[in-house]
C-alpha positions in Angstrom: 48.7 -17.7 29.3 49.8 -15.4 32.1 47.7 -12.9 34.0 49.0 -10.0 31.9 48.0 -11.6 28.6 44.6 -12.6 30.0 44.0 -9.1 31.2 45.0 -7.6 27.9 42.7 -10.0 26.1 39.7 -9.3 28.4 40.4 -5.6 28.0 40.5 -5.8 24.2 37.4 -7.9 24.1 35.6 -5.5 26.5 36.5 -2.5 24.3 35.2 -4.3 21.2 31.9 -5.1 23.0 31.5 -1.5 24.2 32.2 -0.2 20.7 29.8 -2.8 19.2 27.1 -1.7 21.7 27.6 2.0 20.9 27.5 1.3 17.2 24.4 -0.8 17.7 22.5 1.9 19.6 23.6 4.7 17.2 22.8 2.8 14.0 19.4 1.6 15.4 18.5 5.1 16.3 19.6 6.4 12.8 17.6 3.6 11.2 14.5 4.6 13.1 14.9 8.3 12.3 15.8 7.6 8.6 12.7 5.4 8.1 10.5 8.0 9.8 11.8 10.8 7.5 11.3 8.7 4.4 7.8 7.7 5.5 6.9 11.4 6.2 8.2 12.5 2.8 6.4 9.7 0.9 3.1 10.6 2.7 3.6 14.4 2.2 4.2 14.0 -1.5 0.7 12.6 -2.0 2.0 10.3 -4.8 2.6 7.2 -2.7 -0.2 5.1 -1.3 -0.4 5.5 2.5 -0.9 1.9 3.2 1.9 0.6 1.0 4.3 3.3 2.1 3.9 2.6 5.8 4.2 -1.2 5.3 7.2 -1.0 3.0 9.1 1.4 5.3 8.4 -0.7 8.3 9.7 -3.9 6.5 12.8 -2.0 5.3 13.5 -0.7 8.8 13.3 -4.3 10.3 15.6 -5.6 7.5 18.1 -2.9 8.0 18.3 -3.6 11.7 18.8 -7.3 11.0 21.8 -6.4 8.7 23.2 -4.1 11.3 23.0 -6.9 14.0 24.6 -9.4 11.7 27.5 -7.0 11.0 28.0 -6.4 14.7 28.2 -10.1 15.3 30.8 -10.4 12.6 32.7 -7.5 14.0 32.9 -9.3 17.4 34.3 -12.4 15.7 31.5 -14.7 17.0 31.2 -18.0 15.2 27.8 -17.9 13.7 27.7 -21.6 12.6 26.6 -22.8 16.1 24.1 -19.9 16.2 22.8 -20.9 12.8 22.3 -24.5 13.9 20.5 -23.3 17.0 18.3 -21.0 15.1 17.4 -23.7 12.6 16.5 -26.1 15.4 14.4 -23.5 17.1 12.8 -22.5 13.9 10.8 -25.7 13.7 9.5 -25.2 17.3 8.8 -21.5 16.8 7.0 -22.3 13.5 4.7 -24.7 15.2 4.1 -22.2 18.1 3.4 -19.3 15.8 1.2 -21.1 13.3 -1.6 -18.6 13.9 0.9 -15.7 13.5 2.0 -17.1 10.2 -1.6 -17.3 9.1 -2.1 -13.7 10.1 1.1 -12.7 8.2 -0.2 -14.5 5.1 -3.5 -12.7 5.6 -1.7 -9.3 5.8 0.1 -10.0 2.5 -3.2 -11.0 0.9 -4.9 -7.8 2.1 -2.1 -5.7 0.6 -2.4 -7.5 -2.7 -6.2 -7.6 -3.0 -6.7 -4.2 -1.4 -10.3 -4.5 -0.1 -9.5 -1.4 2.0 -6.7 1.0 2.7 -5.7 3.3 5.5 -8.3 6.0 6.4 -11.2 3.9 4.9 -14.3 3.5 7.0 -15.1 -0.2 7.1 -17.2 -2.9 8.9 -15.6 -6.2 9.5 -15.3 -9.0 12.1 -18.0 -7.4 14.2 -16.4 -4.0 14.4 -17.0 -0.7 12.6 -14.5 2.1 12.3 -11.7 3.8 10.4 -8.5 1.9 9.4 -5.6 3.5 11.3 -2.8 1.1 10.2 -2.4 -2.2 8.4 0.4 -4.0 10.2 2.2 -7.2 9.3 -0.1 -9.5 11.3 -2.9 -7.1 12.6 -4.9 -4.2 11.4 -5.7 -1.3 13.7 -9.2 0.0 13.6 -10.4 3.2 15.3 -14.1 2.8 16.3 -16.7 5.5 16.5 -16.1 6.0 20.2 -12.3 6.3 19.6 -11.2 2.9 20.7 -8.4 1.1 18.9 -9.2 -2.5 17.9 -6.5 -4.7 16.6 -8.0 -7.4 14.3 -5.8 -10.3 13.2 -5.2 -10.1 9.4 -6.0 -13.8 9.1 -9.5 -13.1 10.3 -9.9 -10.1 8.1 -8.7 -11.9 5.0 -11.4 -14.5 5.4 -14.2 -12.3 6.7 -16.9 -10.3 4.9 -15.8 -6.7 4.7 -18.0 -3.7 4.1 -16.0 -0.7 2.8 -18.1 2.5 3.2 -15.3 4.6 1.7 -14.9 2.6 -1.5 -17.4 4.9 -3.4 -17.7 8.7 -3.3 -21.5 8.6 -2.7 -23.8 6.7 -0.3 -27.6 6.3 -0.1 -29.4 7.3 3.0 -32.4 5.0 3.7 -34.9 6.1 6.3 -38.4 4.8 7.1 -41.0 7.3 8.5 -44.2 6.0 10.1 -47.4 8.0 10.1 -50.9 7.1 11.5 -53.7 5.8 9.2 -55.7 8.9 9.9 -53.0 11.2 8.4 -52.8 12.2 4.7 -50.0 10.0 3.4 -49.8 11.9 0.1 -49.2 15.1 2.0 -46.6 13.3 4.1 -44.8 12.1 1.0 -44.8 15.6 -0.4 -43.4 17.1 2.8 -40.6 14.5 3.0 -39.6 15.0 -0.7 -39.6 18.8 -0.2 -37.2 18.5 2.8 -34.9 16.1 0.9 -34.7 18.3 -2.2 -34.1 21.4 -0.1 -31.2 20.0 1.8 -28.0 21.4 0.5 -26.0 18.1 0.9 -28.4 15.8 -0.9 -27.7 15.0 -4.6 -30.2 15.9 -7.2 -29.2 12.9 -9.4 -30.4 10.3 -8.5 -33.5 12.2 -7.3 -34.8 11.7 -3.8 -37.5 9.1 -3.4 -40.4 8.9 -0.9 -43.3 6.4 -1.2 -45.5 4.3 1.0 -43.7 0.9 1.4 -45.7 -0.9 4.1 -49.1 -1.0 5.8 -47.9 -1.9 9.3 -50.1 -2.9 12.3 -50.5 0.7 13.6 -48.9 2.9 11.0 -48.2 3.6 7.3 -44.5 3.4 6.5 -43.0 5.9 4.1 -39.6 4.8 2.8 -37.2 7.6 1.9 -34.1 7.3 -0.1 -31.6 10.1 -0.9 -28.0 10.1 -2.2 -25.2 12.2 -0.7 -21.4 12.2 -0.5 -20.0 9.5 1.7 -18.5 12.1 4.1 -21.9 13.8 4.5 -23.9 10.6 5.2 -24.5 11.1 9.0 -25.1 14.8 8.6 -27.9 14.2 6.1 -29.3 11.3 8.1 -29.7 13.3 11.3 -30.9 16.4 9.6 -33.7 14.5 7.8 -34.8 12.8 11.0 -35.1 16.2 12.8 -36.5 18.2 9.9 -39.2 15.6 9.0 -40.3 15.4 12.6 -40.7 19.2 12.8 -42.5 19.3 9.5 -44.9 16.6 10.4 -45.8 18.4 13.7 -46.3 21.7 11.9 -48.6 20.2 9.2 -50.7 17.9 11.4 -49.2 14.6 10.4 -49.5 12.3 13.3 -46.6 10.0 14.2 -48.0 6.9 15.9 -46.6 5.3 19.1 -47.1 1.9 20.5 -50.4 1.6 22.3 -52.9 -1.1 23.2 -56.7 -0.9 23.4 -58.2 -3.1 26.1 -61.9 -4.1 25.8 -63.6 -5.5 28.9 -66.6 -7.8 28.4 -69.1 -8.5 31.1 
C-alpha cells in the first residue's frame, strides 16, 4: 500500500468517524428532548401515574441510546465479536463488584410492583422523613422537611418499615395537655372540646375526643384526638396547641411546670 492509498483510507475513515460523532451527538440530544416531551405530556394529561411515567420514560431513553450506539458501531464497521467477548468477561467482574447495586435495582423493581408509596407521597423510612421526589432505578430521592434531598438505596427501602402518611385522605391529630391537680379537669375538657369543634379544619365525624388519660406525678393529662385532612395535619396541630394555651390562661386553668419542693429537717 503506497502513501496515497494510505492517506485516502485514513481520510475516509476519519470522515466516517466525524459523521458518526455528529450523528451520535444529534441523536442523543433528540432522544433526551423526545423523552422529556413525552414525560411532560404524560404528566400533564393526568391519566398516567407519575412514578411509572418517569421510570418508564427513563428506561426507554437509556434503551434508545444503547440502540443508537450499537448502530454507530455497525456503521463504522467495527468487529463486535471481540468487544462482545470482552464485555462478557468483564460482566462477571462487574457483577461481583456491583452486587449491592443489583440488589438496589431489584429493590427498585419491587417498589414499583408493590407500590408502598409513589412520587409526592409524604413518608417515613430508613430513619428519614420527607416527600418522595423521584423513584430512580437504584435509589429513591426524598425531600426532607428542611429541603434537603436524601438518596436512599432501594434495597434498603424494599426491606425497611415504611410509614406512608399520604396513603389515606385523613389523619388523626393526637395531643396531650397537662393541667395541675388544683384545676377543674372537667372544665378543661370542655374547653378543649369546644376549641376542637370550632376549628374549621377539624372533621365532625369522627367527633373530637378529650378525656383524662393519666394521673402523672405533677399533673393530670388530658388526651385529645381530632381528625382532619392529611394536608391540614400540621395546621390543626399548631392551632390547637396555641388556642388551648390561650383558653387555659383566660379561664384560670393552670399548666404545671417541673418543680421540686425541698424540706430541710434540723
